[in-house]
Every structure is written in structure tokens, then in C-alpha cells.
C-alpha angles and dihedrals in degrees: 000000000000127000118221116197121197113250093253092055093046087052093050092048091049093049090047092051092048092050091049091051094046091045092051089051092051092048091051093049093049092045092054093049125221102229118104095233092067092055098052117111117245114272116259120229112196115223133189102219092179090061091227128140115249133225120193131196115205142165147125106304095226095047091045091051089053093050113088093207099056095096091040090057092045090050090050092053089047091050092051091050089056091051099046137017096276132140115218130191137176124214114178111169141164107272118143099173136049090244089057093047100049096070091055091051090048090048092053090051090049088051088058097252100168094193122032117191116192128203122202136019097276095064092034090060090053095048096086095058089043093051092051091050094047109035093169093061122082112226121196126182120208101215113194136167099021094311110162115250115245117242120252100015135085116268127200121202136167137077118339091257091049090050093047093049092050092048092047090051092051092050093048092049089049090054093045091054092061122195 
């Protein structure tokens, strides 16, 4: 059985269907909003659910790869985390200028790194500005091979083992002090 509609009725149904589709599209567009603030993802607030202090190792990836003590310092931080309740993390990134390094240092402070250990001259040069912006974070520069010490922050020098011992001690003292 086939229904045959007169041309006027077919035209009316077609127009009604087109208006319904167009109206639905407009409603969906308005419901989603067109401003950029409605499309931003929710801000992320890092939390330390374990309640532990955090020690972070950072630096330019290329400079850190060229430093013989990078792995020794990282091992010292990991060793400290096994001895006391301490979170450790390592962030080696590509940052060849101080302006590129500073946001990473600020980010580590924002993530509640209580101790930030930097490897290499690029990050060491950014430490003073980061320390001024984040007075509750301890910043330590590992200065090796005649690298100048940054102003206003602690600097650790010596052999790889001496540096590792100092960094391990700072991390253990951090964990012992609690929150």
C-alpha cells in the first residue's frame, strides 16, 4: 500500500522537517556556547594523597646527559625515598635558555616539590628567579665542572659521590621534618 500526498502537503512536510532540523542545530550551537571560556578544561590541582614531602630532580636533558653525576644524584634521591616517606620525581626536559627553564621550575613548585635539585647551568641560572617566586621551596643547584654558582640558592659541588651524599642528606632531612 502506497500513500500519495498531494504536492502542497509534501511541500509543507518538507518545510516543517527542514525547520525542525535547522532549529535543532541552532539550539545545540547555543547550548554549547561559542565563547572560549566555556571550552577550557577544568584546572588541575595536584595533590599529594600520601602526605609525603617531595624531592624533584630537574634540568635540561642534554646537559644532564653530559653530566656524569646525574644518575648518581637520581639514585641518591631514590635511596632517600626508600629510607623515609618521601616522593621523588625526575623531570629532564629540553630547555636551552633560562626563559625556557623557569616555567618548569615554577611548575615543580606548583606541584608541591619541597626540594628541587637542578642539574646543569641552564636550570641553575633560572633558580634565583624561581626561588624568589616560591619561597617555601628549597632549591639546590648541582654545580659541576667549574659551573658558576647561582646567587641566592644553595649550591652543591664536589665529586659525584660527595654531591650524591649531600643531596641524599637534604632529602632525608626534608622527609624527617614532615609537613
